[in-house]
DRENDREN-159313 format. One record per residue: x, y, z of N, C-alpha, C, CB in turn. Coordinates in steps of 0.2 Angstrom, whole numbers, padded with zeros to 4 digits, always signed. Glycine has a CB too. Layout:
REM residues N
XYZXYZXYZXYZ ...
This chain:
REM residues 348
-0061-0083-0019-0058-0084-0013-0051-0086-0017-0063-0089-0007 -0047-0083-0011-0038-0083-0014-0036-0092-0011-0032-0076-0009 -0030-0094-0013-0032-0101-0012-0029-0103-0005-0029-0106-0018 -0027-0099-0001-0026-0099+0007-0034-0100+0010-0021-0092+0011 -0037-0098+0008-0045-0095+0010-0048-0104+0011-0050-0089+0003 -0047-0106+0005-0051-0111+0003-0048-0119+0006-0051-0111-0005 -0041-0118+0006-0038-0123+0012-0039-0124+0018-0032-0121+0013 -0038-0117+0022-0041-0118+0029-0051-0118+0030-0036-0110+0032 -0052-0116+0026-0060-0119+0025-0061-0124+0024-0063-0119+0021 -0059-0127+0020-0060-0135+0018-0056-0140+0025-0054-0136+0008 -0050-0136+0028-0049-0141+0033-0055-0140+0040-0042-0139+0036 -0057-0136+0040-0059-0133+0046-0069-0136+0045-0056-0123+0047 -0070-0137+0037-0075-0142+0037-0073-0149+0037-0079-0141+0031 -0069-0150+0035-0068-0158+0034-0068-0160+0041-0060-0160+0030 -0066-0155+0047-0064-0158+0052-0070-0160+0056-0060-0155+0055 -0077-0154+0055-0082-0156+0057-0086-0160+0055-0085-0152+0057 -0084-0161+0049-0089-0166+0047-0087-0173+0049-0090-0166+0039 -0079-0176+0047-0077-0182+0049-0072-0183+0054-0075-0185+0043 -0070-0178+0058-0066-0176+0062-0063-0181+0067-0069-0172+0063 -0070-0183+0070-0073-0188+0076-0069-0197+0073-0084-0189+0075 -0070-0196+0066-0072-0205+0063-0064-0206+0061-0079-0204+0053 -0059-0200+0057-0055-0203+0055-0049-0199+0056-0056-0205+0049 -0050-0193+0063-0044-0188+0064-0043-0184+0060-0040-0191+0064 -0037-0181+0061-0033-0176+0057-0034-0178+0048-0024-0175+0060 -0035-0183+0046-0035-0185+0040-0042-0182+0037-0035-0193+0039 -0044-0179+0042-0052-0176+0041-0050-0168+0035-0059-0174+0051 -0045-0166+0041-0043-0158+0038-0039-0157+0032-0038-0156+0043 -0035-0164+0031-0030-0164+0025-0035-0164+0019-0024-0170+0025 -0037-0169+0019-0044-0173+0014-0047-0165+0012-0051-0180+0019 -0049-0163+0017-0052-0156+0016-0054-0151+0012-0050-0154+0019 -0044-0150+0015-0041-0145+0011-0041-0147+0005-0035-0143+0014 -0039-0152+0002-0038-0154-0004-0044-0154-0007-0035-0160-0004 -0048-0156-0007-0055-0159-0009-0057-0150-0010-0061-0166-0001 -0057-0145-0006-0060-0138-0007-0056-0135-0011-0061-0134-0002 -0051-0137-0013-0043-0134-0019-0047-0137-0025-0033-0137-0016 -0048-0143-0027-0049-0146-0032-0053-0142-0038-0052-0152-0031 -0058-0140-0037-0061-0136-0043-0055-0131-0046-0069-0131-0040 -0051-0126-0041-0046-0122-0045-0042-0125-0049-0043-0117-0041 -0042-0132-0048-0035-0133-0054-0037-0133-0061-0032-0141-0054 -0043-0130-0064-0044-0128-0069-0038-0120-0072-0053-0126-0068 -0033-0119-0066-0030-0114-0067-0024-0117-0073-0028-0112-0060 -0023-0125-0072-0019-0128-0077-0021-0126-0085-0019-0136-0075 -0028-0124-0087-0030-0125-0095-0031-0120-0096-0037-0129-0097 -0027-0114-0093-0027-0107-0096-0023-0106-0099-0027-0103-0092 -0015-0108-0098-0010-0110-0103-0009-0101-0104-0012-0116-0112 -0009-0098-0101-0006-0090-0101-0009-0088-0106+0003-0089-0103 -0014-0088-0108-0018-0085-0113-0026-0080-0109-0021-0093-0119 -0024-0074-0108-0030-0071-0103-0038-0073-0106-0029-0062-0104 -0041-0075-0112-0045-0076-0115-0048-0083-0110-0043-0075-0123 -0043-0088-0113-0045-0094-0109-0047-0092-0102-0039-0099-0109 -0040-0088-0099-0041-0087-0091-0048-0084-0087-0034-0081-0090 -0050-0080-0091-0057-0077-0093-0063-0083-0092-0057-0074-0102 -0063-0087-0095-0067-0092-0099-0068-0097-0096-0066-0093-0105 -0060-0101-0095-0061-0107-0091-0059-0109-0084-0058-0111-0094 -0057-0101-0082-0058-0103-0074-0062-0099-0071-0051-0102-0069 -0065-0104-0065-0071-0103-0063-0077-0106-0067-0071-0096-0063 -0076-0110-0071-0079-0115-0077-0082-0118-0075-0076-0117-0081 -0082-0124-0080-0086-0130-0078-0085-0134-0070-0084-0135-0084 -0078-0132-0068-0077-0135-0063-0079-0131-0055-0071-0136-0064 -0081-0126-0058-0084-0124-0053-0092-0121-0054-0080-0120-0050 -0095-0126-0057-0103-0129-0060-0106-0133-0054-0102-0132-0067 -0112-0131-0053-0115-0134-0048-0116-0142-0051-0121-0131-0047 -0114-0145-0056-0113-0150-0057-0107-0154-0055-0114-0149-0062 -0102-0152-0054-0097-0154-0056-0095-0159-0049-0091-0148-0059 -0098-0157-0044-0098-0161-0038-0102-0167-0038-0101-0157-0033 -0108-0168-0044-0110-0175-0044-0106-0178-0046-0116-0177-0046 -0102-0177-0052-0096-0182-0055-0092-0183-0051-0093-0180-0060 -0087-0177-0047-0081-0180-0046-0081-0181-0037-0075-0174-0050 -0087-0183-0034-0088-0183-0027-0090-0192-0026-0095-0177-0024 -0093-0195-0030-0093-0202-0029-0085-0204-0033-0101-0205-0031 -0084-0202-0038-0077-0204-0038-0071-0206-0032-0075-0201-0042 -0070-0198-0029-0066-0197-0025-0070-0203-0019-0065-0189-0024 -0078-0202-0018-0080-0208-0012-0076-0214-0012-0086-0211-0013 -0076-0216-0021-0076-0222-0021-0069-0226-0020-0078-0224-0027 -0065-0222-0022-0057-0221-0021-0055-0220-0014-0053-0216-0026 -0060-0215-0008-0057-0214-0004-0059-0222+0000-0060-0207+0000 -0066-0224-0002-0067-0231+0000-0062-0239+0001-0072-0232-0004 -0061-0236-0006-0057-0242-0007-0050-0243-0005-0057-0244-0013 -0048-0237-0005-0042-0236-0001-0038-0233+0005-0040-0235-0005 -0043-0233+0010-0044-0230+0015-0045-0235+0020-0048-0225+0013 -0043-0237+0025-0046-0243+0030-0049-0239+0035-0040-0247+0034 -0051-0233+0036-0057-0231+0041-0062-0234+0039-0058-0223+0041 -0067-0232+0046-0075-0236+0045-0078-0231+0046-0078-0240+0050 -0079-0231+0036-0083-0226+0034-0084-0227+0026-0080-0219+0035 -0092-0227+0025-0096-0233+0020-0095-0226+0012-0108-0236+0025 -0094-0230+0008-0095-0227+0003-0099-0220+0003-0097-0230+0000 -0104-0221+0006-0112-0215+0005-0109-0208+0010-0123-0218+0009 -0104-0210+0015-0102-0206+0018-0097-0203+0015-0100-0209+0024 -0092-0205+0012-0086-0202+0008-0088-0199+0002-0080-0207+0006 -0094-0201-0002-0096-0197-0006-0101-0191-0002-0099-0201-0011 -0103-0191+0000-0106-0185+0003-0101-0179+0006-0110-0189+0009 -0096-0184+0009-0090-0178+0013-0087-0173+0008-0082-0181+0016 -0084-0181+0001-0080-0174-0004-0086-0170-0007-0075-0178-0013 -0092-0170-0008-0098-0168-0013-0098-0161-0009-0106-0174-0013 -0098-0162-0002-0100-0156+0001-0094-0152+0002-0103-0157+0007 -0087-0156+0001-0081-0150+0000-0080-0146-0006-0075-0154+0001 -0083-0151-0011-0082-0147-0019-0087-0142-0018-0084-0151-0026 -0094-0142-0017-0099-0140-0019-0098-0131-0016-0105-0144-0018 -0093-0132-0010-0095-0125-0004-0088-0122-0009-0094-0126+0007 -0083-0123-0013-0079-0119-0015-0082-0114-0021-0074-0123-0016 -0086-0117-0025-0089-0111-0030-0093-0107-0027-0093-0114-0036 -0098-0110-0022-0101-0105-0017-0098-0099-0015-0103-0108-0012 -0091-0101-0010-0088-0096-0008-0085-0091-0013-0084-0098-0004 -0082-0094-0019-0082-0089-0025-0087-0083-0028-0083-0093-0030 -0091-0086-0028-0099-0083-0028-0099-0074-0023-0106-0092-0022 -0095-0074-0018-0095-0070-0014-0092-0066-0017-0095-0071-0008 -0089-0065-0022-0082-0061-0026-0086-0058-0031-0075-0068-0029 -0079-0053-0035-0083-0050-0039-0080-0055-0047-0082-0041-0038 -0077-0058-0045-0075-0062-0051-0079-0063-0057-0073-0069-0049 -0083-0067-0053-0088-0072-0056-0088-0079-0057-0089-0070-0061 -0091-0082-0055-0093-0090-0053-0098-0092-0059-0098-0091-0045 -0096-0095-0062-0101-0099-0068-0104-0105-0065-0097-0102-0076 -0110-0104-0061-0111-0109-0059-0118-0116-0063-0113-0106-0053 -0119-0112-0067-0126-0114-0071-0123-0118-0078-0130-0107-0074 -0117-0119-0076-0114-0123-0085-0116-0131-0082-0102-0122-0089 -0114-0133-0089-0117-0132-0098-0122-0129-0098-0119-0139-0102 -0128-0128-0094-0134-0122-0097-0132-0115-0098-0140-0121-0093 -0129-0112-0093-0128-0105-0095-0122-0103-0094-0132-0101-0092 -0119-0097-0096-0111-0096-0095-0113-0089-0090-0106-0095-0103 -0118-0089-0087-0120-0082-0082-0115-0083-0077-0129-0082-0078 -0112-0078-0075-0107-0075-0069-0111-0073-0064-0101-0069-0071 -0112-0080-0059-0114-0078-0052-0108-0073-0048-0114-0086-0048 -0110-0067-0047-0106-0061-0042-0109-0059-0036-0104-0055-0045 -0108-0061-0030-0114-0056-0024-0107-0051-0024-0118-0060-0012 -0102-0050-0026-0097-0043-0022-0097-0042-0015-0100-0036-0024 -0099-0044-0011-0099-0044-0005-0092-0047+0000-0105-0046-0003 -0087-0048-0005-0080-0050+0001-0076-0050-0005-0080-0060+0007 -0069-0046-0003-0064-0045-0007-0063-0052-0008-0058-0041-0004 -0059-0055-0013-0056-0060-0013-0049-0062-0010-0056-0062-0019 -0047-0059-0006-0044-0058-0001-0046-0054+0006-0039-0055-0004 -0048-0058+0011-0051-0053+0018-0047-0056+0024-0061-0053+0019 -0045-0053+0026-0042-0057+0031-0045-0059+0039-0036-0054+0033 -0050-0053+0039-0054-0055+0045-0059-0061+0043-0059-0049+0047 -0061-0063+0038-0063-0068+0035-0061-0074+0035-0063-0067+0031 -0054-0073+0036-0049-0081+0034-0047-0081+0041-0042-0080+0027 -0045-0076+0046-0041-0079+0051-0046-0083+0055-0037-0074+0055 -0051-0082+0056-0055-0086+0062-0054-0093+0060-0063-0084+0062 -0053-0096+0052-0053-0102+0052-0046-0105+0053-0055-0103+0047 -0041-0099+0051-0033-0102+0051-0033-0103+0060-0026-0094+0046 -0035-0099+0061-0034-0099+0069-0038-0106+0074-0039-0091+0072 -0042-0108+0069-0047-0116+0072-0041-0122+0070-0057-0117+0065 -0041-0122+0062-0037-0125+0059-0029-0128+0065-0036-0119+0053 -0025-0120+0064-0020-0122+0070-0022-0127+0077-0017-0116+0073 -0026-0122+0080-0028-0126+0086-0030-0133+0085-0034-0123+0089 -0034-0136+0079-0037-0143+0079-0029-0148+0077-0045-0143+0074 -0025-0143+0074-0017-0147+0072-0014-0147+0078-0010-0144+0067 -0014-0143+0082-0010-0145+0090-0014-0149+0095-0006-0138+0096 -0021-0149+0096-0024-0153+0100-0024-0158+0099-0029-0151+0102 -0022-0165+0103-0022-0172+0100-0030-0176+0098-0019-0177+0106 -0032-0179+0095-0036-0183+0090-0042-0182+0093-0035-0191+0088 -0041-0183+0100-0050-0186+0104-0050-0182+0109-0050-0195+0109 -0047-0176+0108-0052-0171+0113-0055-0167+0109-0049-0167+0117 -0061-0164+0113-0068-0164+0111-0068-0155+0110-0074-0167+0118 -0062-0151+0110-0061-0145+0108-0060-0146+0103-0056-0142+0109 -0058-0150+0097-0056-0148+0091-0064-0148+0088-0050-0154+0088 -0068-0150+0089-0074-0148+0085-0077-0141+0087-0080-0152+0087 -0076-0139+0091-0079-0134+0095-0075-0128+0092-0077-0136+0104 -0067-0129+0092-0063-0123+0088-0066-0123+0080-0055-0125+0087 -0065-0128+0076-0067-0128+0070-0075-0124+0070-0067-0134+0067 -0079-0127+0072-0087-0125+0072-0086-0117+0073-0093-0129+0080 -0082-0115+0077-0081-0109+0080-0078-0105+0074-0075-0109+0086 -0074-0107+0072-0069-0102+0066-0075-0100+0060-0060-0108+0062 -0078-0107+0058-0082-0106+0053-0087-0101+0055-0084-0112+0051 -0091-0104+0060-0095-0097+0062-0095-0090+0063-0096-0098+0067 -0089-0089+0064-0087-0084+0063-0085-0079+0058-0085-0084+0066 -0084-0082+0054-0084-0083+0046-0089-0082+0043-0081-0088+0043 -0093-0085+0045-0099-0085+0042-0103-0079+0043-0103-0090+0045 -0104-0079+0052-0106-0071+0052-0104-0063+0049-0106-0070+0058 -0097-0066+0048-0094-0060+0042-0098-0060+0038-0088-0061+0038 -0100-0064+0034-0101-0065+0029-0109-0060+0028-0101-0072+0027 -0113-0064+0035-0118-0060+0034-0120-0053+0036-0121-0063+0036 -0114-0049+0039-0112-0045+0041-0111-0041+0032-0105-0046+0046 -0108-0044+0030-0106-0039+0023-0112-0040+0018-0098-0043+0017 -0117-0044+0018-0121-0043+0014-0127-0038+0016-0122-0050+0012 -0127-0037+0024-0131-0032+0027-0129-0026+0025-0131-0033+0033 -0120-0027+0027-0118-0019+0022-0120-0017+0014-0108-0018+0022 -0117-0023+0011-0118-0022+0004-0127-0017+0003-0118-0031+0000 -0131-0023+0006-0140-0020+0005-0138-0013+0006-0148-0024+0012 -0136-0011+0013-0136-0006+0015-0134+0002+0011-0133-0007+0020 -0127+0000+0009-0125+0003+0004-0128+0006-0005-0121-0002+0004 -0130+0000-0006-0133+0000-0012-0139+0002-0011-0134-0006-0016 -0142+0004-0006-0147+0009-0005-0147+0016-0005-0149+0008+0000 -0140+0017-0001-0137+0023-0001-0136+0026-0009-0129+0021+0003 -0132+0022-0013-0130+0024-0019-0137+0024-0024-0124+0019-0022 -0143+0022-0023-0150+0022-0027-0151+0028-0026-0156+0018-0025 -0154+0028-0019-0156+0036-0017-0152+0042-0019-0158+0037-0010 -0145+0041-0018-0141+0047-0021-0140+0047-0028-0134+0047-0017 -0141+0041-0032-0143+0042-0041-0151+0047-0041-0145+0034-0045 -0153+0046-0039-0159+0049-0039-0160+0057-0037-0162+0045-0036 -0155+0057-0031-0155+0063-0029-0153+0069-0034-0152+0063-0022 -0148+0064-0038-0141+0067-0044-0146+0068-0051-0132+0060-0045 -0151+0066-0052-0154+0065-0057-0150+0060-0061-0155+0071-0060 -0148+0056-0060-0143+0049-0065-0149+0044-0064-0133+0045-0061 -0150+0043-0070-0156+0038-0071-0151+0032-0074-0162+0041-0077 -0153+0025-0072-0147+0019-0075-0152+0015-0073-0139+0018-0070 -0152+0010-0076-0157+0003-0076-0150-0004-0075-0162+0002-0086 -0143+0000-0075-0138-0007-0076-0133-0004-0071-0134-0010-0085 -0134-0006-0066-0129-0003-0058-0126-0009-0054-0134+0003-0052 -0120-0008-0052-0117-0014-0048-0115-0011-0040-0110-0018-0053 -0118-0014-0033-0113-0013-0030-0107-0017-0026-0115-0011-0027 -0099-0013-0026-0097-0020-0024-0091-0019-0018-0094-0023-0031 -0088-0023-0014-0083-0019-0009-0075-0019-0012-0083-0022-0001 -0073-0016-0007-0066-0013-0010-0063-0019-0004-0064-0003-0010 -0057-0016-0005-0051-0022-0004-0049-0022+0005-0042-0018-0009 -0051-0030+0006-0047-0031+0012-0054-0028+0019-0038-0026+0011 -0061-0026+0015-0064-0023+0022-0071-0024+0019-0062-0014+0026 -0076-0023+0025-0085-0023+0021-0086-0018+0023-0091-0029+0024 -0083-0012+0023-0086-0005+0027-0087+0001+0020-0080-0001+0034 -0081-0002+0016-0080+0005+0010-0083-0002+0003-0068+0011+0009 -0088+0005+0001-0093+0002-0006-0092+0006-0011-0102+0001-0006 -0090+0004-0018-0090+0008-0023-0097+0007-0028-0085+0006-0026 -0099+0010-0030-0105+0008-0035-0103+0012-0044-0113+0011-0030 -0106+0008-0047-0104+0009-0056-0112+0009-0057-0098+0001-0061 -0113+0015-0060-0119+0015-0065-0118+0018-0071-0125+0018-0063 -0122+0015-0075-0122+0014-0081-0127+0020-0085-0123+0008-0081 -0123+0026-0089-0130+0028-0093-0127+0028-0102-0133+0039-0091 -0129+0032-0104-0128+0031-0112-0123+0029-0113-0129+0037-0116 -0116+0034-0112-0112+0036-0116-0105+0032-0110-0112+0044-0118 -0107+0030-0104-0102+0029-0099-0105+0027-0091-0098+0036-0098 -0101+0029-0089-0103+0025-0080-0103+0031-0075-0096+0019-0077 -0106+0034-0070-0103+0037-0065-0103+0031-0058-0109+0043-0063 -0097+0034-0056-0093+0030-0051-0092+0034-0044-0085+0029-0053 -0093+0029-0040-0096+0033-0033-0093+0028-0027-0106+0033-0031 -0090+0033-0022-0089+0028-0016-0093+0029-0010-0082+0026-0015 -0093+0025-0003-0096+0027+0001-0095+0022+0007-0102+0028+0000 -0093+0026+0011-0089+0022+0018-0095+0023+0024-0081+0027+0022 -0097+0014+0027-0104+0015+0032-0102+0020+0040-0107+0005+0034 -0094+0022+0037-0092+0026+0042-0094+0034+0041-0085+0024+0043 -0095+0034+0035-0095+0040+0031-0100+0047+0037-0099+0038+0023 -0098+0053+0035-0104+0057+0041-0109+0058+0037-0104+0064+0045 -0111+0057+0031-0117+0058+0028-0117+0054+0023-0119+0066+0025 -0122+0055+0019-0125+0051+0012-0122+0054+0006-0134+0051+0010 -0118+0059+0006-0116+0064-0001-0113+0060-0004-0111+0072-0001 -0112+0056-0009-0110+0054-0014-0104+0058-0019-0116+0052-0016 -0099+0057-0018-0096+0060-0025-0096+0055-0030-0088+0063-0024 -0097+0056-0037-0097+0054-0041-0091+0056-0047-0103+0054-0043 -0089+0050-0050-0085+0054-0056-0088+0050-0061-0077+0055-0056 -0088+0053-0068-0089+0051-0072-0083+0047-0078-0092+0055-0074 -0084+0041-0082-0080+0040-0086-0084+0035-0092-0074+0037-0082 -0081+0039-0096-0084+0036-0104-0082+0032-0106-0082+0039-0110 -0086+0027-0109-0086+0020-0111-0082+0019-0118-0095+0018-0112 -0081+0024-0124-0078+0024-0130-0078+0017-0134-0071+0026-0127 -0087+0015-0132-0085+0008-0137-0085+0010-0143-0089+0003-0137 -0085+0015-0147-0083+0016-0153-0077+0013-0156-0083+0022-0154 -0072+0014-0151-0066+0010-0151-0065+0005-0154-0066+0009-0146 -0069+0000-0152-0069-0006-0154-0075-0008-0158-0069-0010-0148 -0078-0004-0163-0081-0005-0169-0078-0009-0174-0083+0001-0172 -0073-0009-0175-0072-0014-0181-0071-0021-0178-0067-0012-0186 -0071-0022-0170-0069-0029-0168-0075-0032-0163-0062-0030-0165 -0080-0027-0164-0087-0029-0159-0089-0037-0161-0095-0025-0162 -0085-0039-0165-0090-0046-0166-0084-0053-0167-0096-0046-0174 -0079-0049-0164-0074-0055-0162-0075-0058-0156-0067-0051-0162 -0072-0065-0155-0074-0068-0150-0070-0064-0142-0072-0076-0151 -0065-0063-0146-0061-0061-0139-0063-0054-0134-0053-0059-0141 -0066-0050-0140-0071-0045-0136-0076-0047-0135-0072-0041-0139 -0080-0050-0137-0087-0053-0133-0084-0056-0128-0093-0060-0137 -0077-0059-0128-0077-0064-0121-0075-0058-0114-0069-0072-0121 -0073-0052-0116-0070-0048-0112-0075-0042-0109-0063-0044-0116 -0080-0041-0114-0089-0039-0111-0091-0042-0108-0095-0038-0116 -0093-0049-0110-0095-0054-0105-0092-0054-0098-0094-0062-0107 -0086-0056-0098-0082-0056-0089-0082-0050-0086-0074-0058-0089 -0082-0044-0092-0085-0038-0087-0091-0035-0084-0083-0032-0089 -0096-0039-0087-0103-0040-0085-0106-0032-0087-0103-0041-0075 -0101-0029-0094-0103-0023-0098-0103-0018-0093-0108-0023-0102 -0098-0018-0088-0093-0012-0085-0087-0011-0087-0092-0012-0079 -0088-0009-0093-0080-0008-0095-0078+0001-0098-0079-0015-0103 -0072+0002-0099-0071+0006-0103-0066+0005-0106-0071+0012-0100 -0062+0009-0113-0061+0008-0118-0056+0015-0119-0068+0007-0123 -0050+0014-0120-0045+0021-0124-0040+0018-0126-0043+0027-0120 -0037+0022-0130-0033+0021-0136-0027+0025-0132-0035+0025-0144 -0020+0021-0134-0014+0025-0130-0009+0024-0137-0010+0019-0120 -0009+0028-0141-0005+0028-0147-0009+0022-0150+0002+0027-0146 -0004+0017-0151-0009+0012-0157-0010+0006-0153-0005+0009-0166 -0012+0006-0148-0013+0004-0144-0021+0004-0140-0009+0005-0142 -0025-0001-0140-0032-0001-0138-0032-0004-0131-0036-0004-0143 -0035-0001-0127-0033-0004-0120-0040-0003-0116-0027+0002-0116 -0044-0009-0113-0049-0012-0112-0050-0012-0102-0048-0020-0115 -0052-0010-0099-0054-0007-0093-0059-0013-0091-0057+0000-0095 -0059-0015-0085-0063-0020-0082-0067-0016-0076-0057-0027-0079 -0072-0010-0076-0071-0006-0071-0078-0011-0065-0073+0004-0074 -0080-0017-0067-0082-0022-0061-0079-0020-0056-0080-0029-0062 -0071-0021-0055-0068-0023-0049-0068-0018-0046-0061-0026-0050 -0070-0011-0049-0070-0002-0047-0064-0001-0048-0072+0000-0040 -0063+0007-0046-0059+0011-0048-0055+0014-0043-0062+0016-0052 -0058+0011-0035-0058+0016-0027-0050+0018-0030-0059+0009-0017 -0049+0025-0027-0041+0025-0026-0037+0029-0033-0037+0016-0025 -0042+0027-0036-0039+0030-0043-0041+0037-0046-0040+0025-0050 -0037+0041-0048-0038+0048-0050-0042+0048-0058-0031+0051-0050 -0051+0048-0056-0054+0048-0061-0056+0054-0065-0057+0045-0061 -0053+0058-0064-0052+0066-0069-0048+0064-0073-0049+0073-0066 -0042+0061-0072-0039+0059-0079-0040+0053-0084-0033+0057-0077 -0039+0053-0087-0040+0046-0093-0038+0041-0088-0034+0045-0101 -0041+0035-0090-0038+0028-0084-0032+0026-0087-0044+0020-0084 -0028+0026-0093-0024+0026-0096-0018+0029-0090-0026+0029-0101 -0019+0034-0087-0015+0038-0082-0014+0039-0075-0015+0043-0082 -0018+0033-0074-0018+0031-0068-0021+0024-0064-0022+0037-0066 -0024+0020-0070-0027+0014-0067-0024+0008-0070-0035+0013-0067 -0018+0005-0067-0012-0001-0070-0014-0007-0072-0007-0002-0067 -0022-0008-0072-0024-0016-0074-0030-0014-0079-0027-0022-0067 -0027-0017-0086-0030-0018-0090-0030-0024-0095-0030-0014-0093 -0031-0024-0099-0031-0029-0107-0028-0025-0113-0038-0032-0110 -0022-0028-0114-0021-0023-0122-0023-0027-0127-0012-0021-0123 -0026-0023-0133-0030-0026-0138-0026-0024-0145-0039-0023-0138 -0022-0028-0148-0019-0029-0154-0021-0031-0162-0014-0033-0152 -0023-0029-0167-0026-0033-0172-0020-0033-0175-0033-0032-0175 -0018-0039-0177-0013-0041-0182-0013-0040-0190-0014-0048-0181 -0008-0039-0191-0008-0039-0199-0014-0044-0204-0001-0041-0201 -0014-0050-0202-0017-0055-0205-0026-0055-0201-0010-0062-0204 -0028-0048-0197-0032-0047-0196-0036-0052-0190-0035-0047-0203 -0030-0056-0186-0030-0059-0181-0031-0055-0174-0026-0062-0181 -0035-0054-0168-0034-0050-0161-0031-0054-0156-0042-0047-0157 -0026-0049-0155-0024-0053-0148-0024-0048-0144-0016-0057-0148 -0025-0053-0138-0026-0049-0130-0021-0052-0124-0033-0051-0128 -0019-0044-0122-0012-0047-0116-0015-0044-0110-0003-0043-0119 -0016-0047-0104-0018-0042-0099-0012-0039-0096-0023-0044-0093 -0011-0034-0091-0007-0031-0088-0008-0029-0081-0006-0026-0090 -0006-0032-0074-0007-0032-0070-0006-0023-0068-0003-0037-0068 +0001-0024-0067+0003-0017-0067+0005-0015-0058-0004-0012-0070 +0007-0019-0054+0007-0019-0048+0015-0017-0045+0004-0025-0047 +0018-0018-0051+0026-0013-0050+0023-0004-0050+0032-0013-0060 +0018-0002-0052+0017+0003-0053+0012+0006-0047+0014+0004-0059 +0010+0001-0044+0009+0006-0038+0012+0006-0030+0003+0005-0037 +0012+0012-0028+0016+0013-0024+0010+0009-0015+0018+0022-0025 +0013+0000-0014+0008+0001-0010+0006+0004-0004+0007-0004-0009 +0013+0003-0001+0011+0005+0007+0005+0012+0008+0020+0009+0011 +0006+0019+0003+0003+0024+0002-0004+0023+0001+0005+0028-0003 -0005+0018-0005-0010+0016-0007-0016+0012+0000-0009+0012-0012 -0013+0008+0004-0016+0006+0009-0017+0011+0015-0012+0000+0011 -0013+0017+0016-0015+0020+0018-0020+0025+0018-0012+0020+0019 -0020+0026+0011-0025+0030+0008-0032+0025+0010-0023+0031+0001 -0032+0020+0007-0038+0016+0007-0042+0015+0016-0035+0006+0004 -0036+0013+0020-0039+0014+0027-0042+0021+0029-0033+0013+0032 -0039+0026+0028-0042+0033+0030-0048+0033+0026-0038+0039+0029 -0050+0031+0019-0055+0032+0014-0060+0028+0020-0054+0028+0005 -0058+0020+0022-0063+0017+0025-0066+0022+0032-0060+0009+0027 -0061+0024+0035-0063+0028+0041-0069+0033+0044-0059+0032+0040 -0068+0034+0033-0073+0041+0033-0072+0046+0032-0076+0043+0038 -0064+0047+0029-0060+0053+0028-0063+0053+0018-0050+0053+0031 -0066+0058+0017-0067+0056+0009-0063+0060+0005-0074+0056+0007 -0057+0062+0008-0052+0066+0003-0046+0063+0004-0052+0074+0004 -0047+0057+0006-0042+0052+0006-0037+0050+0001-0044+0048+0007 -0042+0050-0006-0040+0049-0012-0038+0053-0017-0043+0047-0013 -0041+0061-0012-0041+0066-0016-0034+0070-0015-0046+0070-0014 -0032+0072-0009-0029+0076-0006-0023+0071-0003-0032+0081-0001 -0026+0063-0004-0019+0062+0003-0017+0062+0010-0015+0066+0002 -0014+0059+0013-0015+0063+0019-0008+0067+0023-0018+0056+0024 -0010+0071+0025-0006+0074+0028+0002+0073+0037-0011+0078+0029 +0006+0073+0035+0012+0070+0040+0010+0073+0046+0021+0071+0039 
């Protein structure tokens, strides 16, 4: 989840847990506590392989709050003069910290909940990393609690209400994903596509439009489906994996990390002397997959083999190549059921 979501979620949850005892301080401490796991970004130091390996790593594991919460509870019990015991403080911080990685599991990035026992990335793919419908109820609740006086009984109702609406939205997204996944599964069978490795994910800023990536021997069939589509006929594009381009580097740590991070949903292309690695688990909705990925998808990892044999990796975001207004307009049209939104664009 984005930082703003963690801040307002932590503030609202902090108010629910300790607002009656310590007032608005609960919101501040809740916001801080729910943000703590993301301090792992300072371990990245500009290295893309460290970024995908360390971010959402040990600080996002289920073990982390067992160590951090007692420490924060002890500090709060010692330095704050509130009538709150160490056990209550520790439980407060434990709840705020452990909910951070659980929220992150809703997205596609992947969260290493089981470290240090396993580096498996848990990702439910049902909420986009930025979703205003999910976040806005909590923002409204926090603003209301900031305006209302500390002893106003409406504060707890606002905070609970904001959290409840956002929780209901998550449940709706899980229902939407389950239904869309069933549609994709049936469609793949009808098209004679056999796969044992596929994923369904949500597209940006909504829970109506979903994409599916289905692996076959040499690549992936990728399609999208909106819950507002008139029928269940999925249009699939095929993306070739080109794993042979990594043959000489397949045992390199950096390459292994990229494949691991991608959950094995990836494609590779060679552009002049540059090897480009595309992570398909994030989806390619809106891009023209009839063309090479290098011509349409601006997000990739550039892999270079140095003269001394070392492998270097650089990530390219490519936001400057996106026409954001047009992309969002097309996305909105596709969400509403226009299957041609990404093919022909919109008529003025």
